[in-house]
C-alpha positions as CSV (number, residue, x, y, z in Angstrom):
1,M,-22.2,-6.7,12.1
2,H,-21.1,-8.2,8.8
3,P,-18.4,-6.1,7.1
4,A,-20.4,-5.9,3.8
5,R,-23.3,-4.3,5.7
6,A,-21.3,-2.0,7.9
7,F,-20.6,0.9,5.5
8,G,-23.8,2.4,4.0
9,V,-22.9,5.9,3.0
10,N,-25.6,8.3,4.1
11,T,-26.0,10.0,0.7
12,A,-28.8,12.2,2.0
13,M,-26.5,13.6,4.7
14,T,-23.5,14.1,2.5
15,A,-25.5,15.6,-0.3
16,T,-26.4,18.5,2.0
17,M,-22.8,19.1,3.1
18,P,-20.7,21.6,1.2
19,Q,-18.1,20.0,-1.1
20,P,-14.7,20.5,0.5
21,R,-11.5,21.6,-1.4
22,V,-9.3,18.5,-2.1
23,S,-5.5,18.4,-2.4
24,I,-4.2,15.3,-4.2
25,L,-0.6,14.6,-3.4
26,V,1.5,12.6,-5.9
27,P,5.0,11.7,-4.7
28,M,7.2,11.1,-7.8
29,R,10.7,10.0,-8.7
30,N,11.7,8.9,-12.2
31,E,8.1,8.2,-13.4
32,Q,8.3,9.5,-17.0
33,D,6.5,6.4,-18.4
34,Y,3.6,6.7,-15.9
35,I,3.1,10.2,-14.7
36,S,1.2,11.4,-17.7
37,P,-1.5,8.8,-17.6
38,C,-1.7,9.4,-13.8
39,L,-2.3,13.1,-14.2
40,V,-4.8,12.6,-17.1
41,S,-6.9,10.3,-14.8
42,L,-6.7,12.8,-11.9
43,L,-7.8,15.7,-14.1
44,A,-10.7,13.6,-15.4
45,Q,-12.4,13.2,-12.0
46,D,-16.1,13.9,-11.7
47,Y,-15.4,16.1,-8.6
48,P,-15.6,19.9,-9.4
49,R,-12.3,21.0,-11.0
50,E,-12.3,24.3,-9.1
51,L,-12.1,22.4,-5.8
52,I,-9.2,20.2,-6.8
53,E,-5.4,20.9,-6.7
54,I,-2.8,18.3,-7.7
55,L,0.6,18.7,-6.0
56,V,3.3,16.6,-7.6
57,L,6.3,16.2,-5.2
58,D,9.4,15.5,-7.3
59,G,12.2,13.6,-5.5
60,E,15.0,14.9,-7.7
61,S,14.1,12.8,-10.8
62,T,16.8,12.2,-13.3
63,D,14.5,11.5,-16.2
64,R,11.9,13.6,-18.0
65,S,9.3,13.4,-15.2
66,P,9.6,17.0,-14.0
67,E,9.4,18.4,-17.6
68,I,6.3,16.3,-18.2
69,V,4.6,17.6,-15.1
70,A,5.7,21.2,-15.8
71,D,4.0,20.9,-19.2
72,Y,0.8,19.9,-17.4
73,A,1.1,22.7,-14.9
74,R,1.3,25.3,-17.7
75,Q,-1.9,23.9,-19.2
76,H,-3.8,23.1,-16.0
77,R,-3.8,25.5,-13.1
78,E,-4.8,22.6,-10.8
79,V,-1.4,21.1,-11.2
80,R,1.7,22.3,-9.3
81,L,5.2,20.8,-9.3
82,L,7.1,21.0,-6.0
83,P,10.7,19.8,-5.3
84,N,11.2,17.2,-2.7
85,P,15.0,17.2,-2.0
86,A,14.6,14.5,0.7
87,R,13.4,12.1,-2.0
88,L,11.5,10.0,0.5
89,Q,7.7,9.5,0.1
90,A,7.2,10.4,3.8
91,A,8.9,13.7,3.2
92,A,6.9,14.3,0.1
93,M,3.6,13.7,1.9
94,N,4.6,16.0,4.8
95,L,5.7,18.7,2.3
96,G,2.4,18.3,0.4
97,T,0.3,18.5,3.5
98,R,2.0,21.7,4.6
99,E,1.5,23.3,1.1
100,A,-2.0,22.0,0.6
101,C,-5.0,24.3,0.4
102,G,-7.5,21.5,0.7
103,D,-9.5,20.4,3.7
104,M,-9.1,16.8,2.4
105,I,-5.8,15.1,1.5
106,I,-5.8,12.3,-1.0
107,R,-2.6,10.4,-1.7
108,A,-2.1,9.2,-5.3
109,D,0.7,6.9,-6.6
110,A,2.4,8.1,-9.8
111,H,2.6,4.4,-10.9
112,A,-1.2,4.2,-11.2
113,V,-4.4,5.6,-12.8
114,Y,-7.7,6.4,-11.2
115,G,-11.3,6.1,-12.2
116,A,-13.5,9.2,-12.5
117,T,-15.2,8.6,-9.2
118,Y,-12.1,8.0,-7.1
119,V,-11.9,11.5,-5.4
120,S,-15.7,11.9,-4.9
121,T,-16.0,8.5,-3.3
122,C,-13.1,9.2,-0.9
123,V,-14.7,12.5,0.0
124,R,-18.1,11.0,0.5
125,H,-16.7,8.3,2.9
126,L,-14.8,10.9,4.9
127,Q,-17.8,13.3,5.1
128,S,-20.1,10.5,6.3
129,G,-17.9,10.0,9.4
130,E,-17.3,6.3,8.7
131,A,-13.6,6.5,9.0
132,E,-10.6,8.7,9.5
133,N,-8.7,7.1,6.6
134,V,-10.2,5.8,3.4
135,G,-8.5,3.8,0.7
136,G,-9.0,0.9,-1.7
137,L,-7.3,-2.1,-3.2
138,Q,-3.9,-2.1,-4.8
139,R,-5.4,-3.6,-8.0
140,A,-2.4,-4.5,-10.1
141,E,-2.5,-4.7,-13.9
142,G,0.3,-5.6,-16.2
143,T,1.1,-4.5,-19.7
144,T,3.6,-7.3,-20.6
145,S,3.7,-11.0,-20.0
146,F,5.9,-10.6,-17.0
147,T,3.9,-7.7,-15.4
148,R,0.6,-9.5,-16.0
149,A,2.0,-12.5,-14.2
150,L,3.3,-10.3,-11.4
151,A,-0.1,-8.6,-11.1
152,A,-1.8,-12.0,-10.8
153,A,0.8,-13.1,-8.1
154,L,0.3,-9.9,-6.1
155,Q,-3.5,-10.6,-5.9
156,S,-3.1,-14.2,-4.9
157,R,-3.0,-15.7,-1.4
158,L,0.5,-17.1,-2.0
159,G,1.7,-13.6,-2.9
160,A,-0.4,-11.4,-0.6
161,G,-1.4,-13.7,2.3
162,N,-4.4,-12.2,4.0
163,A,-3.6,-8.6,3.3
164,P,-7.1,-7.0,2.8
165,Y,-5.8,-4.2,0.6
166,R,-5.0,-6.8,-2.0
167,V,-7.6,-9.5,-1.6
168,A,-10.7,-8.0,0.1
169,Q,-14.0,-8.6,-1.7
170,A,-16.3,-6.3,0.4
171,P,-15.9,-3.1,2.3
172,Q,-14.3,-3.6,5.7
173,Y,-12.2,-1.9,8.3
174,A,-8.5,-2.9,8.0
175,D,-5.0,-2.4,9.4
176,T,-4.0,-0.4,6.3
177,V,-5.2,0.5,2.8
178,W,-3.5,1.3,-0.4
179,L,-2.7,5.0,-0.6
180,G,-5.3,6.8,1.7
181,A,-7.5,9.8,2.1
182,W,-7.7,11.9,5.3
183,R,-9.0,15.2,6.5
184,R,-5.9,17.5,6.5
185,Q,-6.4,18.2,10.2
186,T,-6.1,14.4,10.9
187,L,-2.6,14.3,9.4
188,L,-1.6,17.4,11.2
189,D,-2.9,16.0,14.5
190,L,-0.9,12.8,13.9
191,G,2.3,14.8,13.3
192,G,2.5,13.7,9.7
193,F,4.5,10.8,8.3
194,D,7.7,9.4,9.8
195,E,10.5,10.7,7.6
196,T,13.0,8.2,9.1
197,L,11.3,5.5,7.1
198,A,12.3,4.7,3.5
199,A,9.2,2.5,3.2
200,N,6.2,1.5,5.2
201,E,5.6,5.1,6.2
202,D,1.9,4.7,5.3
203,Y,1.5,1.6,7.6
204,E,3.3,3.3,10.4
205,L,1.0,6.3,10.2
206,N,-2.0,4.0,10.2
207,C,-0.6,2.3,13.4
208,R,-0.7,5.7,15.2
209,L,-4.1,6.5,13.7
210,R,-5.5,3.2,15.0
211,A,-3.8,3.6,18.4
212,G,-5.7,6.8,18.8
213,G,-9.0,5.2,18.1
214,G,-9.0,6.1,14.3
215,R,-10.7,3.8,11.8
216,I,-9.3,2.8,8.4
217,L,-11.9,1.9,5.8
218,L,-11.1,-0.2,2.8
219,D,-13.5,0.2,0.0
220,P,-12.8,-2.3,-2.9
221,A,-15.1,-0.2,-5.1
222,L,-12.6,2.7,-5.3
223,P,-11.6,2.6,-9.0
224,S,-7.8,2.6,-9.5
225,T,-5.2,0.5,-11.3
226,Y,-1.6,0.0,-10.1
227,Y,1.3,-0.9,-12.5
228,P,3.8,-3.2,-10.8
229,R,7.5,-3.3,-11.3
230,T,8.8,-4.4,-14.7
231,S,11.6,-6.8,-13.7
232,L,12.7,-9.3,-11.1
233,G,15.5,-7.0,-10.1
234,R,13.2,-4.0,-9.4
235,L,10.8,-6.3,-7.6
236,W,13.6,-7.6,-5.4
237,R,14.8,-4.1,-4.5
238,Q,11.2,-3.0,-3.7
239,Y,10.4,-6.0,-1.4
240,F,13.8,-5.9,0.3
241,R,13.2,-2.3,1.2
242,Y,9.7,-3.2,2.5
243,G,11.0,-6.0,4.7
244,T,13.8,-3.8,6.1
245,A,11.5,-0.9,6.9
246,K,8.9,-3.2,8.6
247,V,11.4,-3.9,11.4
248,R,11.5,-0.1,12.2
249,V,7.7,0.0,12.3
250,L,7.5,-3.1,14.6
251,Q,10.0,-1.5,17.0
252,H,7.6,1.3,17.6
253,H,4.3,-0.7,17.2
254,P,4.9,-4.3,18.2
255,N,1.2,-4.8,18.7
256,T,0.6,-4.5,14.9
257,L,2.6,-7.6,13.9
258,V,0.6,-10.2,11.8
259,L,1.5,-13.7,10.9
260,R,1.9,-13.1,7.2
261,Q,4.8,-10.7,8.0
262,L,6.7,-13.3,10.0
263,L,6.4,-16.2,7.5
264,P,9.0,-15.0,4.9
265,P,11.8,-14.3,7.5
266,L,11.0,-17.6,9.3
267,F,11.3,-19.4,6.0
268,V,14.7,-17.8,5.2
269,L,15.9,-18.7,8.7
270,A,14.8,-22.3,8.1
271,L,16.7,-22.4,4.8
272,L,19.9,-21.0,6.5
273,I,19.7,-23.4,9.5
274,S,19.0,-26.4,7.3
275,A,21.8,-25.4,4.9
276,A,24.3,-25.4,7.9
277,F,23.6,-29.1,8.3
278,I,24.4,-30.0,4.7
279,P,28.0,-31.1,5.6
280,I,26.4,-33.6,8.0
281,T,23.2,-34.4,6.2
282,P,21.5,-32.7,3.2
283,W,18.0,-33.9,4.1
284,P,16.8,-31.0,6.3
285,F,17.7,-28.6,3.5
286,I,16.1,-30.8,0.9
287,G,13.0,-31.1,3.0
288,V,12.6,-27.3,3.6
289,A,13.5,-26.3,0.0
290,G,11.5,-29.2,-1.5
291,L,8.3,-28.4,0.4
292,Y,8.6,-24.7,-0.5
293,L,9.2,-25.6,-4.2
294,L,6.1,-27.8,-4.2
295,A,4.0,-25.0,-2.6
296,V,5.3,-22.5,-5.2
297,L,4.6,-24.8,-8.1
298,A,1.1,-25.6,-6.9
299,G,0.4,-22.0,-6.3
300,S,1.8,-21.0,-9.7
301,V,-0.5,-23.5,-11.4
302,Q,-3.5,-22.3,-9.4
303,T,-2.7,-18.7,-10.2
304,A,-2.1,-19.4,-13.9
305,A,-5.4,-21.3,-14.2
306,R,-7.2,-18.2,-13.0
307,A,-5.1,-15.5,-14.7
308,G,-4.0,-17.2,-17.9
309,W,-1.4,-19.9,-18.7
310,A,0.9,-17.4,-20.2
311,A,1.8,-16.4,-16.7
312,L,3.0,-19.9,-15.7
313,P,6.7,-19.6,-16.8
314,F,7.1,-16.4,-14.7
315,L,5.3,-17.3,-11.5
316,P,7.8,-19.8,-10.1
317,L,10.4,-17.0,-10.3
318,I,8.1,-14.2,-9.0
319,Y,6.9,-16.0,-5.8
320,P,10.4,-16.8,-4.5
321,T,11.5,-13.2,-5.3
322,L,8.6,-11.8,-3.3
323,H,9.2,-14.1,-0.3
324,L,13.0,-14.2,-0.2
325,A,13.5,-10.4,-0.8
326,W,11.0,-9.5,2.0
327,G,12.3,-12.2,4.3
328,I,16.0,-11.3,3.8
329,G,15.2,-7.6,4.0
330,F,13.4,-8.2,7.3
331,L,16.3,-10.1,8.8
332,Y,18.7,-7.4,7.6
333,G,16.5,-4.9,9.3
334,V,16.8,-6.8,12.6
335,L,20.6,-6.9,12.2
336,R,20.7,-3.2,11.3
337,Y,18.2,-1.7,13.7
338,G,18.1,-4.4,16.5
339,P,15.3,-6.7,17.7
340,F,11.7,-5.8,18.4
341,R,9.3,-7.0,21.1
342,V,6.6,-9.5,20.1
343,D,3.2,-8.6,21.5
344,L,1.1,-11.7,21.3
345,R,-2.1,-10.1,22.5
346,G,-1.7,-7.3,20.0
347,M,-0.9,-9.8,17.3
348,A,-4.1,-11.7,18.0
349,A,-6.1,-8.4,17.9
350,S,-4.5,-7.5,14.5
351,E,-5.3,-10.9,13.1
352,R,-8.9,-10.5,14.3
353,L,-9.2,-7.2,12.5
354,L,-8.0,-8.7,9.3
355,R,-10.3,-11.7,9.7
356,E,-13.5,-9.9,10.8
357,G,-13.1,-6.5,9.1
358,T,-14.9,-4.7,11.9
359,V,-14.0,-2.4,14.8
360,E,-15.9,-1.3,17.8
361,Q,-18.0,1.6,16.7
362,P,-17.4,4.9,18.6
363,A,-20.3,6.7,20.3
364,P,-22.0,9.2,18.0
365,R,-20.4,12.7,18.0
366,E,-22.3,15.5,19.6
């Protein structure tokens, strides 16, 4: 079945179902510039206000974020501020799941805002039985010349590869989605998020969900906007952390590896090996670095032609930051945590899921 025709929500069926209580979990640390717009958008949902609670899990922020949330909590009984002394997002999600009163759990990023139908759309998909996890695109939007260029890069093939949660054009099943929405019981049955991971905890949970036969539905129509990092330094730290944590995930779930995750560390290795030959001959290094530079320049021009030429000065810096930070972080993860097994059959199945966007449909439930 074509992915775009696979997900017709049965509105007649869901209309007769009682509307469940929803708990929105917002992990937060030092988000004073973003948390207020985030909460405003969550409080403006078209879902019944009396059925929503918003739990903000604060990871010991050192800025004004907790005070801002506390002000909202005094004015809106839907909002609660909870301390997250472990600081990790995985710990925040587990704490929020334990404290939640809702039958449905929706994860929200403090660095984003959400359209009015976000919650109701997630609930409708979950109630229809189409999937056990529902999410949308990480649709980046910038507010400065640099962040607008970064947003364009994150939604390009050179910056995102074939990651559906950044480039999908139609509803499909996927290996992961941005954020996520689940029945609370699903998270409890899975044992929650892995608190040993500083990043990639969402992907790791989705690996366990898929291994148990769960389906992950990506709906590009889910309305949300993500605000990316505001400097190359912050972007580097983010992607280095992502690359390092990916190794831990692959040690537990080697069958989930996809080609796009191998390319950055392989490129970094090629640079290092060719650089070792420079005392003998510089040509291998010149070849590797030169071909990459040409690819980056061509990709930068292509992205700028689509997103606006003001992005062009930033893109040749952004793309190498994305690739090198992730690749070096990945190699550091191998050195720190040890190697992982490569499952070629699992890799082929994961690539097929990304390419086709479909999974074998389970038998109807009794």
